[in-house]
N, CA, C and O atoms as a MOPAC input file, in Angstrom:
PM7 MOZYME 1SCF
protein

 N    104.96000 1   125.84300 1    84.64800 1
 C    106.00700 1   125.07100 1    84.02000 1
 C    107.14900 1   126.01600 1    83.68100 1
 O    106.92300 1   127.16200 1    83.29500 1
 N    108.36200 1   125.53600 1    83.82600 1
 C    109.55100 1   126.32000 1    83.53100 1
 C    110.24300 1   125.71000 1    82.31700 1
 O    110.53500 1   124.51400 1    82.28500 1
 N    110.49600 1   126.53900 1    81.33600 1
 C    111.26100 1   126.13300 1    80.16200 1
 C    112.60800 1   126.84000 1    80.22900 1
 O    112.69500 1   127.96600 1    80.71900 1
 N    113.61600 1   126.21300 1    79.75800 1
 C    114.94600 1   126.82200 1    79.75600 1
 C    115.39300 1   127.03800 1    78.31900 1
 O    114.94300 1   126.35300 1    77.40100 1
 N    116.27700 1   127.99300 1    78.14500 1
 C    116.81100 1   128.28900 1    76.82600 1
 C    117.94900 1   129.27200 1    76.93700 1
 O    118.41700 1   129.57600 1    78.03400 1
 N    118.39000 1   129.76600 1    75.80600 1
 C    119.49400 1   130.72300 1    75.72600 1
 C    119.14500 1   131.79100 1    74.69500 1
 O    118.32000 1   131.57800 1    73.80600 1
 N    119.79000 1   132.93700 1    74.83700 1
 C    119.64200 1   133.98900 1    73.84500 1
 C    120.66900 1   133.74100 1    72.75000 1
 O    121.86300 1   133.61100 1    73.02000 1
 N    120.18500 1   133.67700 1    71.50100 1
 C    121.05700 1   133.49500 1    70.34600 1
 C    120.65500 1   134.52500 1    69.30200 1
 O    119.51000 1   134.54500 1    68.85000 1
 N    121.59500 1   135.37700 1    68.92200 1
 C    121.32900 1   136.43100 1    67.94100 1
 C    120.14200 1   137.29900 1    68.35300 1
 O    119.32700 1   137.68700 1    67.51600 1
 N    120.05100 1   137.60000 1    69.64700 1
 C    119.00400 1   138.49200 1    70.13000 1
 C    117.64500 1   137.84400 1    70.31800 1
 O    116.67900 1   138.54000 1    70.63100 1
 N    117.54100 1   136.55400 1    70.14000 1
 C    116.25900 1   135.84900 1    70.30300 1
 C    116.40600 1   134.74400 1    71.34200 1
 O    117.47800 1   134.16000 1    71.50200 1
 N    115.32500 1   134.47300 1    72.03400 1
 C    115.32400 1   133.38600 1    73.01100 1
 C    115.05200 1   132.08200 1    72.26500 1
 O    114.03000 1   131.93700 1    71.59400 1
 N    115.96600 1   131.15400 1    72.39200 1
 C    115.81800 1   129.83700 1    71.77200 1
 C    115.67200 1   128.83100 1    72.90300 1
 O    116.58100 1   128.67800 1    73.71900 1
 N    114.53700 1   128.14600 1    72.95700 1
 C    114.28500 1   127.17400 1    74.01700 1
 C    115.11100 1   125.92300 1    73.80900 1
 O    115.43000 1   125.54600 1    72.68200 1
 N    115.45400 1   125.28500 1    74.92300 1
 C    116.16700 1   124.01600 1    74.84300 1
 C    115.32700 1   123.01700 1    74.06300 1
 O    114.10500 1   123.14900 1    73.98900 1
 N    115.97700 1   122.02600 1    73.48700 1
 C    115.26500 1   121.03800 1    72.67300 1
 C    114.18400 1   120.33600 1    73.48300 1
 O    114.34000 1   120.08900 1    74.67900 1
 N    113.10400 1   120.02700 1    72.81800 1
 C    111.99000 1   119.34200 1    73.45700 1
 C    110.93200 1   120.27900 1    74.00100 1
 O    109.82700 1   119.83200 1    74.31000 1
 N    111.23300 1   121.57100 1    74.12900 1
 C    110.26300 1   122.53100 1    74.63600 1
 C    109.41900 1   123.03300 1    73.47700 1
 O    109.94200 1   123.42100 1    72.43300 1
 N    108.12500 1   123.02000 1    73.67100 1
 C    107.21800 1   123.46800 1    72.62500 1
 C    106.09700 1   124.27900 1    73.25500 1
 O    105.44400 1   123.82800 1    74.19600 1
 N    105.88100 1   125.46800 1    72.73400 1
 C    104.81100 1   126.33800 1    73.23000 1
 C    103.84500 1   126.62400 1    72.10000 1
 O    104.26000 1   126.71500 1    70.94400 1
 N    102.55000 1   126.77000 1    72.41000 1
 C    101.59400 1   127.08400 1    71.35500 1
 C    101.80000 1   128.50700 1    70.84000 1
 O    102.22200 1   129.38400 1    71.59500 1
 N    101.51200 1   128.73700 1    69.58500 1
 C    101.61300 1   130.06400 1    68.97400 1
 C    100.80000 1   131.06600 1    69.77000 1
 O     99.64500 1   130.80100 1    70.10200 1
 N    101.38400 1   132.21300 1    70.08000 1
 C    100.69200 1   133.26100 1    70.81500 1
 C    100.73000 1   133.10100 1    72.32300 1
 O    100.13300 1   133.90100 1    73.04300 1
 N    101.43100 1   132.06900 1    72.82100 1
 C    101.50600 1   131.84900 1    74.26600 1
 C    102.21600 1   133.02300 1    74.92500 1
 O    103.23400 1   133.49900 1    74.42300 1
 N    101.68200 1   133.49000 1    76.04300 1
 C    102.32400 1   134.54600 1    76.80800 1
 C    103.42100 1   133.92100 1    77.65700 1
 O    103.21500 1   132.87900 1    78.28000 1
 N    104.58100 1   134.55500 1    77.68000 1
 C    105.70800 1   134.02000 1    78.43900 1
 C    106.31900 1   135.11000 1    79.30000 1
 O    106.10800 1   136.30000 1    79.06500 1
 N    107.06700 1   134.69300 1    80.28600 1
 C    107.82800 1   135.60400 1    81.14600 1
 C    109.28600 1   135.20200 1    81.01800 1
 O    109.63200 1   134.03600 1    81.20400 1
 N    110.12300 1   136.14600 1    80.70600 1
 C    111.54600 1   135.86800 1    80.56300 1
 C    112.26800 1   136.51100 1    81.73800 1
 O    112.11000 1   137.70300 1    81.99900 1
 N    113.06000 1   135.71300 1    82.44000 1
 C    113.82300 1   136.21000 1    83.58400 1
 C    115.25800 1   135.73100 1    83.43400 1
 O    115.50400 1   134.57100 1    83.10500 1
 N    116.18800 1   136.61700 1    83.67300 1
 C    117.59400 1   136.25800 1    83.56600 1
 C    118.03500 1   135.50800 1    84.81100 1
 O    117.76700 1   135.93700 1    85.93400 1
 N    118.70400 1   134.40100 1    84.61000 1
 C    119.26400 1   133.63200 1    85.71400 1
 C    120.66800 1   134.16300 1    85.97000 1
 O    121.49700 1   134.22300 1    85.06200 1
 N    120.91800 1   134.54100 1    87.20200 1
 C    122.23100 1   135.07400 1    87.56000 1
 C    123.27400 1   133.96200 1    87.52700 1
 O    122.96600 1   132.81300 1    87.84300 1
 N    124.49900 1   134.29600 1    87.14900 1
 C    125.55500 1   133.26900 1    87.14400 1
 C    125.67700 1   132.58700 1    88.51000 1
 O    125.69500 1   133.25700 1    89.54300 1
 N    125.76000 1   131.28300 1    88.50900 1
 C    125.89600 1   130.52400 1    89.74700 1
 C    124.57600 1   130.13500 1    90.38300 1
 O    124.55900 1   129.36700 1    91.34400 1
 N    123.46200 1   130.65500 1    89.86100 1
 C    122.14600 1   130.30800 1    90.40300 1
 C    121.40800 1   129.43200 1    89.41600 1
 O    121.67600 1   129.47800 1    88.21600 1
 N    120.48400 1   128.63800 1    89.91600 1
 C    119.72600 1   127.75000 1    89.03600 1
 C    118.35400 1   128.31000 1    88.68400 1
 O    117.61700 1   127.70800 1    87.90400 1
 N    118.00300 1   129.47700 1    89.26600 1
 C    116.70600 1   130.08600 1    88.99100 1
 C    116.81500 1   131.59900 1    89.16900 1
 O    117.75100 1   132.07700 1    89.81000 1
 N    115.87100 1   132.35700 1    88.61000 1
 C    115.90400 1   133.81600 1    88.78000 1
 C    115.84700 1   134.21100 1    90.25800 1
 O    115.22900 1   133.52300 1    91.07100 1
 N    116.49300 1   135.31400 1    90.58800 1
 C    116.59400 1   135.75800 1    91.97800 1
 C    115.21600 1   135.97900 1    92.59100 1
 O    114.99400 1   135.59200 1    93.73900 1
 N    114.27600 1   136.59600 1    91.85100 1
 C    112.95700 1   136.85500 1    92.43800 1
 C    112.21600 1   135.56300 1    92.75900 1
 O    111.48100 1   135.51000 1    93.74500 1
 N    112.39200 1   134.52200 1    91.95000 1
 C    111.77100 1   133.22500 1    92.24500 1
 C    112.38800 1   132.61100 1    93.49600 1
 O    111.68300 1   132.04500 1    94.33100 1
 N    113.69600 1   132.72400 1    93.62000 1
 C    114.38200 1   132.17800 1    94.79400 1
 C    113.93500 1   132.89700 1    96.06000 1
 O    113.72100 1   132.26000 1    97.09200 1
 N    113.79100 1   134.22100 1    95.99000 1
 C    113.33800 1   134.97900 1    97.15800 1
 C    111.90700 1   134.61100 1    97.53000 1
 O    111.58000 1   134.49800 1    98.71200 1
 N    111.05400 1   134.42400 1    96.52900 1
 C    109.67400 1   134.02200 1    96.79600 1
 C    109.62800 1   132.68000 1    97.52700 1
 O    108.85200 1   132.51300 1    98.46800 1
 N    110.44700 1   131.73300 1    97.10500 1
 C    110.50500 1   130.43100 1    97.77200 1
 C    111.04100 1   130.56500 1    99.19500 1
 O    110.55600 1   129.90600 1   100.11500 1
 N    112.03600 1   131.41500 1    99.36600 1
 C    112.61600 1   131.62500 1   100.69100 1
 C    111.59100 1   132.20200 1   101.66100 1
 O    111.51300 1   131.76700 1   102.81000 1
 N    110.80500 1   133.17400 1   101.21000 1
 C    109.76100 1   133.76100 1   102.05700 1
 C    108.72000 1   132.70100 1   102.40500 1
 O    108.27900 1   132.62100 1   103.55200 1
 N    108.32300 1   131.88900 1   101.42700 1
 C    107.35800 1   130.82500 1   101.68500 1
 C    107.87500 1   129.85000 1   102.74500 1
 O    107.15200 1   129.49900 1   103.67700 1
 N    109.13000 1   129.41600 1   102.59600 1
 C    109.69900 1   128.48100 1   103.55800 1
 C    109.79600 1   129.09700 1   104.95200 1
 O    109.58000 1   128.40900 1   105.95000 1
 N    110.12000 1   130.38900 1   105.02800 1
 C    110.16800 1   131.07400 1   106.31400 1
 C    108.78800 1   131.06200 1   106.97500 1
 O    108.66800 1   130.80900 1   108.17400 1
 N    107.74500 1   131.33900 1   106.18000 1
 C    106.38300 1   131.36500 1   106.73600 1
 C    105.94900 1   129.98400 1   107.20200 1
 O    105.28500 1   129.85900 1   108.23100 1
 N    106.31400 1   128.94800 1   106.45800 1
 C    106.00200 1   127.57700 1   106.88400 1
 C    106.71400 1   127.27300 1   108.19800 1
 O    106.10900 1   126.74000 1   109.12800 1
 N    107.99800 1   127.61000 1   108.27300 1
 C    108.77600 1   127.37500 1   109.49700 1
 C    108.15000 1   128.11300 1   110.68200 1
 O    108.01800 1   127.54700 1   111.76700 1
 N    107.76900 1   129.36600 1   110.47600 1
 C    107.15400 1   130.15800 1   111.54900 1
 C    105.82800 1   129.53200 1   111.98500 1
 O    105.52200 1   129.49900 1   113.17700 1
 N    105.04700 1   129.04000 1   111.03600 1
 C    103.78100 1   128.38600 1   111.36700 1
 C    103.98100 1   127.11700 1   112.17700 1
 O    103.21900 1   126.84100 1   113.10400 1
 N    105.00200 1   126.34500 1   111.83200 1
 C    105.29700 1   125.12700 1   112.59200 1
 C    105.71500 1   125.48300 1   114.01800 1
 O    105.30800 1   124.82300 1   114.97400 1
 N    106.53100 1   126.53100 1   114.15200 1
 C    106.92600 1   126.97500 1   115.49500 1
 C    105.70800 1   127.39600 1   116.30700 1
 O    105.60900 1   127.06100 1   117.48800 1
 N    104.77800 1   128.12700 1   115.69000 1
 C    103.56900 1   128.55800 1   116.39800 1
 C    102.71300 1   127.35900 1   116.79500 1
 O    102.15900 1   127.33000 1   117.89300 1
 N    102.60300 1   126.38400 1   115.92000 1
 C    101.82600 1   125.18900 1   116.23900 1
 C    102.46600 1   124.41700 1   117.38500 1
 O    101.77500 1   123.94400 1   118.28800 1
 N    103.79800 1   124.29200 1   117.34400 1
 C    104.50900 1   123.60400 1   118.42200 1
 C    104.32300 1   124.31600 1   119.75800 1
 O    104.34000 1   123.68000 1   120.81200 1
 N    104.14300 1   125.64400 1   119.71300 1
 C    103.94800 1   126.42900 1   120.93500 1
 C    102.48700 1   126.40800 1   121.39100 1
 O    102.14400 1   127.01400 1   122.40600 1
 N    101.62600 1   125.71000 1   120.63900 1
 C    100.21900 1   125.60600 1   121.03000 1
 C     99.32800 1   126.69700 1   120.48700 1
 O     98.15000 1   126.76000 1   120.84100 1
 N     99.84600 1   127.54600 1   119.64800 1
 C     99.06000 1   128.63400 1   119.05800 1
 C     98.36500 1   128.11000 1   117.80300 1
 O     98.85300 1   128.28100 1   116.68600 1
 N     97.22000 1   127.47000 1   118.01400 1
 C     96.47900 1   126.83300 1   116.92700 1
 C     95.11500 1   127.48600 1   116.73800 1
 O     94.58500 1   128.11600 1   117.65400 1
 N     94.55700 1   127.33000 1   115.55200 1
 C     93.22100 1   127.82300 1   115.23100 1
 C     92.42100 1   126.63200 1   114.72700 1
 O     92.90800 1   125.86100 1   113.90000 1
 N     91.20300 1   126.47800 1   115.21900 1
 C     90.36800 1   125.35800 1   114.77900 1
 C     89.93400 1   125.56000 1   113.32600 1
 O     90.00300 1   126.66400 1   112.78700 1
 N     89.48800 1   124.47300 1   112.71400 1
 C     88.99400 1   124.53500 1   111.33600 1
 C     87.82900 1   125.50900 1   111.23200 1
 O     87.75800 1   126.29500 1   110.28700 1
 N     86.91700 1   125.46400 1   112.19400 1
 C     85.75200 1   126.34900 1   112.18600 1
 C     86.17600 1   127.82200 1   112.28300 1
 O     85.62600 1   128.67900 1   111.59100 1
 N     87.16100 1   128.10400 1   113.14900 1
 C     87.65500 1   129.47700 1   113.29100 1
 C     88.33500 1   129.94700 1   112.01100 1
 O     88.16200 1   131.09300 1   111.59400 1
 N     89.10500 1   129.06100 1   111.39000 1
 C     89.77200 1   129.41800 1   110.13100 1
 C     88.74400 1   129.73800 1   109.05500 1
 O     88.91200 1   130.70800 1   108.31600 1
 N     87.67900 1   128.94100 1   108.95300 1
 C     86.62000 1   129.21300 1   107.97900 1
 C     85.94400 1   130.54700 1   108.26200 1
 O     85.64700 1   131.30100 1   107.33500 1
 N     85.69900 1   130.84500 1   109.53200 1
 C     85.05800 1   132.11100 1   109.90200 1
 C     85.95400 1   133.29500 1   109.52900 1
 O     85.47100 1   134.30200 1   109.01200 1
 N     87.24700 1   133.17300 1   109.79000 1
 C     88.18500 1   134.25600 1   109.44600 1
 C     88.24700 1   134.47100 1   107.93700 1
 O     88.24300 1   135.61000 1   107.46900 1
 N     88.30500 1   133.38100 1   107.17700 1
 C     88.33900 1   133.52100 1   105.73000 1
 C     87.05900 1   134.16400 1   105.21100 1
 O     87.10900 1   135.03600 1   104.34300 1
 N     85.92900 1   133.74700 1   105.73000 1
 C     84.66100 1   134.32900 1   105.30100 1
 C     84.64400 1   135.83500 1   105.57800 1
 O     84.14500 1   136.61500 1   104.76700 1
 N     85.18700 1   136.23200 1   106.71800 1
 C     85.25400 1   137.65800 1   107.07000 1
 C     86.17300 1   138.41600 1   106.11900 1
 O     85.84000 1   139.52100 1   105.68900 1
 N     87.32400 1   137.83700 1   105.78600 1
 C     88.28300 1   138.50300 1   104.89700 1
 C     87.73800 1   138.61000 1   103.47700 1
 O     88.00100 1   139.59200 1   102.78200 1
 N     86.98200 1   137.60500 1   103.04600 1
 C     86.50900 1   137.56800 1   101.65900 1
 C     85.24600 1   138.38200 1   101.43100 1
 O     84.82600 1   138.55300 1   100.28700 1
 N     84.63500 1   138.88700 1   102.49100 1
 C     83.42400 1   139.71000 1   102.30000 1
 C     83.74200 1   141.09000 1   101.81200 1
 O     82.83400 1   141.89600 1   101.60600 1

């Protein structure tokens, strides 16, 4: 979940309606001017979309792996 807020007097103040339990661990990332999310989050999404696009291209080219083969590969990697 993403909560938004602003820094006021050196403290992060969440937008109204946001409530976190006492002691909750949080990650604070600065949003660059003109962007709607932190740069590292945007890059992570971009890499994910690139990998999905590449996978679709491979599937369209006939480079597929059966369900059984995928399970075998995962079992090998997880050992």
